[in-house]
N, C-alpha and C positions, 0 to 999 in steps of 0.2 A: 535539562533538557539540553542545553547548548555545551556542555562538557569544558565548563570554566575549571581554573584551577582552584576553587575558590579555598580557600585556610578556613573558612569560617566551617562550625559543625553544623552538620544539619541535624533534624530531629531522629532520622532512622539512621543514624551511624552511617555505612560506608554505600549499604544499600541504596539510600533514598538518595543523598548527594551523587551518586552513579546516573540518576534520572533514568534508570533501565536504557539505557542504547539510543541516546542522541533521540529522543521524541520518538524514533517508531524503532528502535532497533538498538543502538549501542549508547546508550548515552552514557561512555565508558571512563568517565573523568573525576576528577575531585579528589582529593586527598584522603586521607585515612583519616579517622577520629581518634583519638587518642582514649585508652580503657577510662581516664579518669571521666573524661566526657559523657561514654557510652551509658556508664554509671548514674550520671546525674539525669539521663532520661528518666521522664514518666514511664512506670513500670506499664502501662496501658498502652503508651507510645511505642514502648519496645518491644512489645509482644505483637500491635499491627504490623511494624516492622517485619517483624520475623515471618507473620501469616504470609506478605508479600513476596517475602525474600523466596519462601518455598514454592509460593502460588509460580512464582513467574519462572521457576527452574521446570516445575511440571508442566506448564506453559510452552516453554519453547520445547519440550518433550513431544507433547504431543503435536503443536503446530509441525513440531518436521515431518514427524511419524505421517500426518494426515495431508501435509501439504505437498511431501515429496509422492508419497503414491498417489493420491489424488489427481496433484497435478501432472506426473509424470505417465498415467494414463490417457489424459486427457493431450498431450503430448503425443504419446503413440498412437491412438487411433486417430486425431486429427490430423496428425502429421503423416501418418503412414498407411492408414488402415480406411480411410474414409475418402472418398472424392471430393476434390478442393473446388470447394465455392465459397463466396463472400464469407458469409458466416464463419467458415470453419477457419479462415484467415485469420478472422479477428479473433475468435475464441483462441484458438491455437497462442497468437502471441501473446495474450491475457495469462495464458496459462504457462507461458516460459517466463514471463514476469516472476510470476507469482511462486514459481519453483527455482529460479534464481535464488532467490531471497531464505525459502525456507531450507534449501539445500545445505547454508551457511550456517543454519541455528545452532548446530552441534559445538561452534567455533565459542558462540555467546553461552552456551549450557556449560563448557570448561572452563568457562572465566568467573562463572557465578560459583562454579563447583569449587575453585582456587581464590573464591572470595575476593574477586574482583583485581585477582594478578594476570595481567596481559603475558603469555608467554609466546606470541607469533609475530612477533617484529613489527615495525614499523611501517610496512609495506600493507602488510593484512588489517592494519589496523585502517590503514587509508582507504583501503582496497573494500571492508566491510564496511565501512560506512557511504562510501558512493553507490554502492550496490543496492544499499537499502531505498536509496532516493532516487534511484534507476527506476525501483519497481514502483516507487510511488509514481513517479510523473510518468513512465510509460503506463501506468497502470489508469489515470485520469486523462491521458491524451487518448488510447486506444477509447476508451468510453464514450470521449468527445467524438471521434471519429464515428463511430458508431452508430452514436446519436443523427449526425448530419447525415451519414449514409441511408439512418431509417427515413429520415425526413425528407431527403430526396425521393425514394423511392415512392414513397407516398405523393406526394406533390406533384412530381413530373413520372409518374408510372411507366411511359411508353418510353421517353426518353432514358430513365435510368435502367430500364432492361437492353437496351440495344448500346450503352458506356457503361455499365457497369459490371466490371469482369473481376475475377480474382487475382489477375497479374496488375491491376490499377489498386487490388487492395495490399497486393503485396509492397507495391512500390509506398503506397502510402505508409504502410506500417513500418518502412525501412527509415524514413524521413522522421517518423515518432520517435525510433530508439536512438536515431542522431540527435533528436533535439533534447530527450531525456537522459543522455550523455551529457549534453553541453552543459543541462540546467543543473547537473547532479555535481560538477568540475568543482564550485566551490566546498564541499566535504572533502574532496581530495587533496586539495589544497591547505584549508584549514589543520585538519586531523593530524594528530602528532602524537607520539609517547613521551613518558615521563616518570625518570625514576624517582621514587620516594626515598626518602632519608632511611627508611628500612629496608631498603631493596626492592620493593615489590613495584612492579612496573604497571603505568595506567595509561589506558589508551584515552586521549580527552580531544577537543576541538579547541582552539585558541585563536581567538578572534583577535586577540591583541591584549595582555595585561603585562602587570610588573612581577618584580620577581617575587610580591608579597602576595600576589594573587590578586589585585586590583586591577579591574578593566581601566585601560587609557580612554581616552576619548574616540582615537580612530577604533577602539576595540568594540566601543558601544555603539559606533554607526556600523561597524561589519555585521553585530549583532541584530541591528535592525534593520537592513538593507535585506539579510539572509533570511529572515523569517517572514518579513513583507514579500520579499520577490517569494517566497515558497507558497506563501497562502494565494494571492495573486496569480499566478501560474499552474501550482498547482490542486487549486481547490476552487477560487471566485470564478474567475473569468471561465475554465471549463464546466462549469455546473451554472453557470448566466446562460450558455451556452446552449448545453444538452435540456435544461427546463425550458425554453424558449422552444427546441427542436419537438417535446414532448409535447408541449402545448398546441402547436401547430399539427401534429401528429394525431392527438387525441380529438383536436376539432373538425379534422380532417376526416375520423373515420366515424366519429357521431354521426357528420353529415349526410357522407353517403355510402357507408358500411363498405367499402371497396374492395377489403382484404379478404383473402380465403380464408387466414386462419391469423389467430392473434398469440401463436405459441411462443414463439423467436420474441415479439414484442415484450410478452410476460417476463421470460428470462433475462433478458435487458433489464429491465425495468427494476427485477428483482437486485441484479448486480451491482447498478446502480444503487439503490436503496442501503444496500450491504457495503458499499465504496462508500456512502453518505454518513451511517451511522459508525462507520470503524474510523473514520479518516477525521471526518470535523472537531470531535471534543479533542484530539491531538493538537488540532491546527489552534482552536480555546487558548488551552495550557499552554502552548508555544508562545500568544501574546500575552499572557498572564504571568509568565517568568519573566519573558524580556520587561513589560513592565517593573516587576518587581524590582530591577535595579536601581529604577530612579523613582519609584512609589514604595517606601516600606510598610505602607498599611495594608498590603497583601501577604496575610498570613501563611510564611513558610509551612504550615502544617497541612495546608489548602494544596500548597504545590506537591508534597510529600508523600500525599495519599492519592493526589486527582493523577501526578503522571504515571504511576508505575499503572494504573487501571486503565487510562488512556491508550498507554503504549501497550497494552494488552488487547485493548480492543483492534489495534492498528495489525498487529501479529494475527489475528483471526480472519483479516479480511485476505489473506493470502492462503489460507485455506478452507475458506467456505465456499469459494465461486465452483468447484468440479458439482459438489456435491448440490449446488443450485442448476446446475447444468443437466444432471438427470434427475433429480426429483420433480422440475419443473418440466422436465421434457413431456412426459406422459404419465398414467396414474403410478402411481407407488406399487400396484399390484402387480402392474404391466412390467415393473423395471425386472422384479426378481423372476416373472416368468420367459423375460427376452435378457440377451444379452448386454452390456453397459454399451458395446457399440453402437446397437441398435436405438439403444436409449441416446446416446449422443447423436447419433446422426439425427432423430428426431428433434434435437432440442437446437441444433445447427442448420437445418432447412431453412429453406427461405419461404417468405410471403411474396404472394402475388397478387395484384389485383383482379376480381374474378372477371371482369371484364376483359382485360388482356387475355387472361384463361383459355375464354370461350372462343375468342377470335385467333390466338395464334397458341394453339396445346404444343403443338408440335417443336417450335420453335422456342417456346418458353424450357421444354422439356430437354433440349439440346444445352440450351443457358446453364440449366442446373450442376450441368456437370462438367 
């Protein structure tokens, strides 16, 4: 996961040492194992490694096809075919983040086909890893902003109706993209390419190690700082805010049932659950691998099996959201009777307080566009 230039052999040969794209997408590192080392591996372990290798390639291809198609449709419809609403701005930017990530997946597919030889140069090595984490940070920051927006709408309905605008949402998303870019800079700085003794080029992340692949003290500090910061900024703080916001929302809705529809609320909760399920295991294994550099009691086999699985879950998050928008926006039968655009318009519609709808129906109607 840390893409260190480790000289020790892992139990799954090159594939498992490469950690499948640096936790989420390109753990493109680690030197290749010799043939003699591979032959010493337990046959069952080698079999599992081969299954994970093939499954990973299939996953990348499926994620690319579903992610680019699904998110591309959301971008086209929400960005060019729908009336601009606050919700459409939020979900449009989520789709853009996921589209950028899945669009570059063929690069990793080629990398796997070439058996972990990186022919795309140093800049693309840096760029792809950076885009991966821009996607992660932008997604969780957007989900946090959506949660705050929903909470404010419930607690202060009249104020939010007068001040919540698509323009304000667009400004917030711009700030979010800048923050995600800043948080991803370390991955551009540390990422590098390395020419193996047999001529194969590896894309890896060098936090600081000797020529023998041993971590320096500064390298260990860099790993701890990067992994800890990524967890705090990319998961812990956002989810603490999200849980607080939806606790307030649930309490408020239970108390007075003020909203006309819970449709967008359900969609947002589904997206949040999807993000949690897909990304939390990844962060757990990030800490496990970091800990293994100081605690040899953690079996390498657990990491070699768990990292590809948790990485695969992270991949899936980038292609499931469009399907959540459509299938949770209305009944499945209606989806097939109506266009996808209608389904997305239904999914991205605004929730409004009943009392406000009754007293300010004309104003609300104008603000929805």
